[in-house]
C-alpha positions in Angstrom: 21.5 -150.9 193.9 21.7 -152.3 190.3 21.8 -156.0 190.0 24.6 -157.9 188.4 22.3 -160.0 186.2 24.0 -158.3 183.2 26.6 -161.0 183.7 24.1 -163.8 183.5 24.9 -164.8 179.8 28.7 -164.9 180.7 29.9 -167.3 183.4 32.6 -166.0 185.7 33.5 -164.8 189.1 35.1 -161.6 190.4 36.7 -161.3 193.8 38.3 -158.5 195.8 41.0 -159.6 198.3 43.5 -157.9 200.5 47.2 -158.0 199.8 47.6 -161.3 201.6 44.9 -163.0 199.5 42.1 -162.9 202.1 38.7 -162.6 200.3 37.0 -159.4 201.2 34.1 -159.2 198.7 32.5 -161.4 196.0 31.8 -158.7 193.3 30.2 -161.1 190.8 29.5 -164.8 191.0 27.3 -166.8 188.7 29.2 -170.1 188.8 27.0 -171.6 191.6 29.8 -171.1 194.2 28.8 -170.5 197.8 29.9 -167.0 198.2 29.1 -166.2 201.9 31.3 -168.8 203.6 34.3 -167.6 201.5 34.4 -164.0 202.6 37.1 -163.6 205.2 38.9 -166.8 204.1 42.1 -167.2 202.2 41.9 -167.4 198.4 43.3 -170.9 198.6 40.1 -172.0 200.3 38.2 -171.3 197.0 40.3 -173.7 194.8 40.8 -177.5 194.6 43.8 -178.9 196.6 45.6 -179.5 193.3 45.6 -175.7 192.6 46.6 -174.5 196.1 50.3 -174.2 195.3 49.6 -172.5 191.9 47.3 -170.0 193.7 50.2 -169.2 196.1 52.5 -168.7 193.2 49.8 -166.4 191.6 49.8 -164.2 194.7 53.6 -164.1 194.8 53.6 -163.0 191.1 51.1 -160.2 191.9 53.4 -158.8 194.6 56.3 -158.7 192.2 54.6 -157.7 188.9 51.2 -156.3 190.1 49.4 -158.1 187.2 49.0 -161.8 186.2 47.5 -163.2 183.0 45.7 -166.4 182.2 46.5 -168.6 185.3 44.4 -171.8 185.1 43.0 -172.7 188.5 40.5 -175.4 189.4 37.5 -174.7 191.7 34.8 -176.9 193.0 31.2 -176.1 192.0 27.9 -177.7 192.9 28.3 -180.8 190.8 31.7 -180.7 189.2 35.1 -179.1 189.1 35.6 -176.0 186.9 38.8 -174.8 185.3 39.0 -171.0 185.5 41.3 -168.8 183.4 42.2 -166.2 186.0 43.4 -162.6 185.4 44.5 -160.5 188.4 45.8 -157.1 189.3 47.0 -155.4 192.5 45.4 -151.9 193.0 45.9 -149.7 196.0 47.0 -152.7 198.2 44.0 -154.8 197.2 43.9 -157.7 194.7 41.2 -157.9 192.1 40.8 -161.3 190.5 38.5 -162.3 187.6 38.0 -165.9 186.5 36.1 -167.3 183.5 35.7 -170.9 182.3 37.1 -170.0 178.8 39.8 -167.6 177.8 37.6 -165.8 175.1 34.9 -165.0 177.7 37.3 -162.9 179.8 37.1 -159.7 177.8 33.3 -159.7 177.7 33.2 -160.4 181.4 35.5 -157.4 182.0 33.2 -155.2 180.0 30.2 -156.3 182.0 32.1 -155.7 185.2 32.9 -152.2 184.1 29.2 -151.5 183.5 28.4 -152.8 187.0 31.1 -150.7 188.6 30.0 -147.5 186.8 26.4 -148.1 187.9 27.5 -148.7 191.5 29.6 -145.6 191.5 26.7 -143.4 190.2 24.3 -144.9 192.7 26.6 -144.3 195.6 27.1 -140.7 194.6 23.3 -140.1 194.6 23.1 -141.8 198.0 25.7 -139.5 199.4 23.9 -136.4 198.2 20.8 -137.6 200.1 22.9 -138.3 203.2 24.6 -134.9 203.0 21.2 -133.1 202.9 19.8 -135.0 205.9 23.0 -135.2 208.1 25.3 -132.3 207.2 27.7 -133.1 210.1 28.4 -136.5 208.7 28.7 -135.4 205.1 32.5 -134.7 205.3 33.3 -138.2 206.5 30.9 -139.8 204.0 32.3 -137.7 201.2 35.9 -138.8 202.1 34.7 -142.4 202.0 33.1 -141.8 198.6 36.2 -140.2 197.2 38.3 -143.2 198.4 35.8 -145.6 196.9 35.7 -143.6 193.6 39.5 -143.6 193.4 39.7 -147.4 194.0 36.9 -148.0 191.6 38.7 -145.9 188.9 41.9 -147.8 189.4 39.9 -151.1 189.3 38.3 -150.1 186.0 41.8 -149.1 184.5 43.2 -152.4 185.7 40.3 -154.3 184.0 40.9 -152.4 180.8 44.6 -153.2 180.9 43.9 -156.9 181.5 41.4 -156.9 178.6 44.0 -155.2 176.4 46.8 -157.7 177.4 44.4 -160.6 176.8 43.7 -159.4 173.3 47.5 -159.0 172.7 48.1 -162.5 174.0 45.4 -163.9 171.8 46.9 -162.1 168.7 50.4 -163.3 169.6 49.1 -166.9 170.0 47.5 -166.7 166.5 50.7 -165.3 165.0 52.8 -168.0 166.6 50.4 -170.7 165.3 50.7 -169.3 161.8 54.5 -169.2 162.1 54.6 -172.8 163.2 52.5 -173.8 160.3 54.7 -171.9 157.9 57.9 -173.5 159.4 56.4 -177.0 159.2 55.5 -176.4 155.5 59.0 -175.1 154.8 60.6 -178.2 156.5 58.3 -180.5 154.5 59.3 -178.8 151.3 63.0 -179.0 152.2 62.8 -182.7 153.0 60.9 -183.4 149.8 63.6 -181.5 147.9 66.4 -183.4 149.6 64.7 -186.8 148.9 64.3 -185.8 145.2 67.8 -184.4 144.7 69.5 -187.4 146.3 67.8 -189.8 143.9 68.9 -187.6 141.0 72.5 -187.6 142.3 72.8 -191.3 142.8 72.1 -192.1 139.1 75.2 -190.5 137.5 77.4 -191.8 140.4 76.2 -195.3 139.9 77.0 -195.0 136.2 80.6 -193.7 137.0 81.1 -196.6 139.4 79.9 -199.1 136.8 82.2 -197.8 134.1 85.2 -197.8 136.6 84.6 -201.4 137.3 84.5 -202.2 133.6 87.8 -200.4 133.0 89.4 -202.2 135.9 88.4 -205.6 134.5 89.7 -204.7 131.0 93.0 -203.5 132.5 93.4 -206.8 134.4 92.7 -208.9 131.2 95.2 -206.9 129.1 98.1 -208.1 131.2 100.0 -204.9 131.1 103.6 -204.6 132.4 102.6 -202.2 135.2 98.9 -202.7 135.7 99.0 -201.1 139.2 99.5 -197.7 137.7 96.1 -197.9 136.2 94.3 -200.2 138.7 95.4 -198.0 141.7 93.7 -194.8 140.3 90.6 -196.8 139.3 90.4 -198.2 142.8 90.6 -194.7 144.2 87.8 -193.6 141.8 85.7 -196.5 142.9 86.2 -195.8 146.6 85.5 -192.1 146.2 82.3 -192.7 144.2 81.2 -195.3 146.8 81.8 -192.8 149.5 79.7 -190.2 147.8 76.9 -192.7 147.3 76.9 -193.5 151.0 76.8 -189.8 151.9 73.8 -189.4 149.6 72.1 -192.5 151.2 72.7 -191.0 154.6 71.2 -187.7 153.6 68.2 -189.5 152.1 67.7 -191.5 155.3 67.7 -188.3 157.3 65.1 -186.8 155.0 62.9 -189.9 155.3 63.2 -189.8 159.1 62.2 -186.1 159.3 59.3 -186.8 157.0 58.2 -189.5 159.6 58.9 -192.3 157.1 59.8 -195.6 158.9 63.3 -196.8 158.1 63.7 -200.6 158.0 66.8 -202.7 158.4 67.5 -205.9 156.4 69.6 -208.0 158.8 72.0 -210.7 157.7 74.7 -212.6 159.6 78.3 -211.5 158.9 81.6 -210.9 160.6 82.1 -207.3 161.9 85.9 -207.8 162.0 86.0 -208.5 158.2 83.6 -205.5 157.6 86.0 -203.1 159.4 89.0 -204.5 157.5 87.1 -204.0 154.2 86.3 -200.4 155.1 90.0 -199.8 156.1 91.1 -201.1 152.7 88.6 -198.8 150.9 89.9 -195.8 152.9 93.5 -196.8 152.5 94.3 -193.8 150.2 93.0 -191.4 152.9 94.8 -193.3 155.7 98.1 -193.2 154.0 99.1 -189.9 155.8 98.1 -191.2 159.3 99.3 -193.9 161.7 96.7 -196.6 162.0 96.3 -199.1 164.8 93.6 -201.7 164.3 93.2 -204.1 167.3 90.5 -206.7 167.0 90.5 -208.5 170.4 88.5 -211.4 168.9 89.4 -213.2 165.6 85.8 -212.7 164.5 82.6 -211.1 165.8 79.6 -212.7 164.1 76.3 -210.9 164.5 73.1 -210.3 162.6 72.9 -206.7 161.4 72.1 -204.7 158.3 75.3 -205.0 156.2 74.8 -201.8 154.1 73.9 -199.7 157.1 76.7 -200.9 159.2 79.3 -200.4 156.5 78.1 -196.8 156.1 78.3 -196.3 159.9 81.8 -197.7 160.2 82.9 -195.7 157.1 81.5 -192.5 158.6 83.0 -192.9 162.0 86.5 -193.7 160.6 86.3 -191.0 158.0 85.6 -188.5 160.7 88.7 -189.5 162.6 90.7 -189.1 159.4 89.1 -185.7 158.5 89.7 -184.1 161.9 93.2 -185.5 162.6 96.4 -183.8 161.3 98.7 -185.9 159.2 101.0 -188.4 161.0 98.7 -188.6 164.0 97.5 -191.9 165.4 94.0 -193.3 164.7 93.3 -196.4 166.8 90.4 -198.8 166.2 89.5 -201.6 168.5 86.9 -204.4 168.5 85.9 -206.6 171.4 83.1 -208.7 172.8 81.2 -207.7 175.9 79.6 -210.9 177.1 78.4 -209.6 180.5 75.3 -207.9 178.9 72.1 -209.5 177.7 72.3 -210.0 174.8 76.1 -209.8 174.4 77.5 -206.8 172.5 80.3 -205.9 170.2 82.2 -202.8 171.4 83.9 -200.7 168.8 86.1 -197.8 169.8 87.5 -195.3 167.3 89.9 -192.8 168.8 91.9 -190.0 167.2 94.4 -187.3 168.1 92.7 -184.6 166.2 91.2 -181.2 166.9 88.7 -182.5 169.5 85.2 -181.1 170.2 84.5 -178.2 172.6 82.8 -179.6 175.8 79.8 -177.2 175.4 79.0 -178.6 172.0 79.4 -182.4 172.7 75.6 -182.8 173.3 74.8 -181.4 169.8 77.2 -183.3 167.5 74.6 -185.9 166.6 72.1 -183.2 165.4 71.5 -183.2 161.6 73.6 -180.5 159.8 75.3 -179.4 163.1 79.0 -178.7 163.0 81.2 -177.6 165.9 82.4 -174.0 165.9 86.1 -174.9 166.1 86.1 -177.0 162.9 84.1 -174.3 161.1 86.6 -171.7 162.1 89.5 -173.9 160.9 87.8 -174.2 157.5 87.4 -178.0 157.7 84.7 -178.8 155.2 81.8 -181.1 156.0 78.0 -181.5 155.7 77.1 -182.2 159.3 75.1 -185.4 158.4 77.8 -188.0 159.1 77.3 -188.4 162.8 73.6 -187.9 162.6 73.5 -190.8 160.2 75.7 -192.9 162.5 73.4 -192.3 165.4 70.4 -193.1 163.3 71.9 -196.5 162.2 72.9 -197.4 165.7 69.4 -196.6 167.0 67.9 -198.8 164.3 70.0 -201.7 165.7 69.1 -201.0 169.3 72.7 -200.0 170.0 74.5 -197.2 171.9 77.1 -194.6 171.1 79.0 -192.4 173.5 81.8 -189.8 173.0 84.6 -188.4 175.0 86.7 -185.5 173.7 89.1 -182.8 174.6 89.8 -179.9 172.4 93.3 -180.0 170.8 93.8 -183.5 172.2 91.4 -185.8 170.4 88.1 -187.7 170.4 87.0 -191.2 171.1 83.7 -192.8 170.0 82.5 -196.0 171.7 79.8 -198.0 169.9 77.9 -200.9 171.3 75.9 -203.2 169.1 73.8 -206.1 170.4 74.6 -209.5 168.9 71.2 -211.0 167.8 71.3 -214.6 166.5 70.3 -214.9 162.9 67.6 -217.4 163.9 65.9 -214.5 165.8 66.3 -212.0 162.9 65.5 -214.5 160.1 68.5 -213.1 158.2 70.6 -214.8 155.5 74.3 -215.4 156.0 76.3 -212.9 153.9 80.1 -213.2 153.3 82.3 -210.1 153.0 84.9 -209.9 150.3 88.0 -208.0 151.2 
């Protein structure tokens, strides 16, 4: 019989099992495994205890699909534990399994096995001719056995070729996926760099408009006109609108920085959250004019140490959302309270509206950058999808929490918790808020 030393350069093992996974024959083995004790035992006896359940799942897969590709099983060898990439097929009620230490070796191992099987088949045919000449009465039985062996061997070779083909296809697919991932990562990097660049460019003219608006407002005040509010009112609206656009751009810039793995830093200072919310409500007064507003601070003041600019943006975004997604004349309620039972204590801010609401299936995605719920897109309500993403980012920077409850066509309620950190811990400076 030809020897299997053709496999010597390629480590691997090839087994033939019955349909229940009982090892019937060790076809090839150059991994230093003790083959003799394994014949007649379950395939699970070959593997490490950690791989027993996975081996059972492999057998179940073979019964359902007849083939299995690249299952990593661990087997003990003389001095160590080897991880084998296993490929298997069920042919004629028998299971053929090949395992190699590395995935690229599998195809070469299959080719070597096919050479061995062909040599075995030719040798057995020659032996049967000799038997038929010496014992004619037994030739029919032997011939039938040979035909059965030849059929099984042919099926085995076809299964090996199919496994080798699938392995090549999987390797190609993995390479294509890796290239697609690299292309997508490069595209995201380019997009984030573009966003970072364009936001800087947009802020410059807006800052100029805001500056000239403030100059005009001061001149109108000094002129002592009979009805200065007719000019000051529109100038205040321009100032508030420009400020809102600047904050949106800042939020977009922060998202770009975060996705480019830039670390965002907060500049904490001590201030009153109640006064901050009042200032934001004053700035948003032109937009709130068509709604009912109920502001309920349960404490006269809530002093904490946070980043003033970030928190003003967060409060503005969350209230602006309530305005945007609520029909005119509907109630928008805002409450502030102290939760002293936590360590450290927290300020709890709730912003509730009676607007369009959020579909239950989409609640978990509303904080994703650029995501907008389907119902608001269908109603033509414009938006960028960065407001809530920016809110979540700011809250995370402060170690806070945000939750949301909503019912479509009824309304939405956001609950925000912000830990109150003393200024001595944060080393922040006191900062007053002008209304």
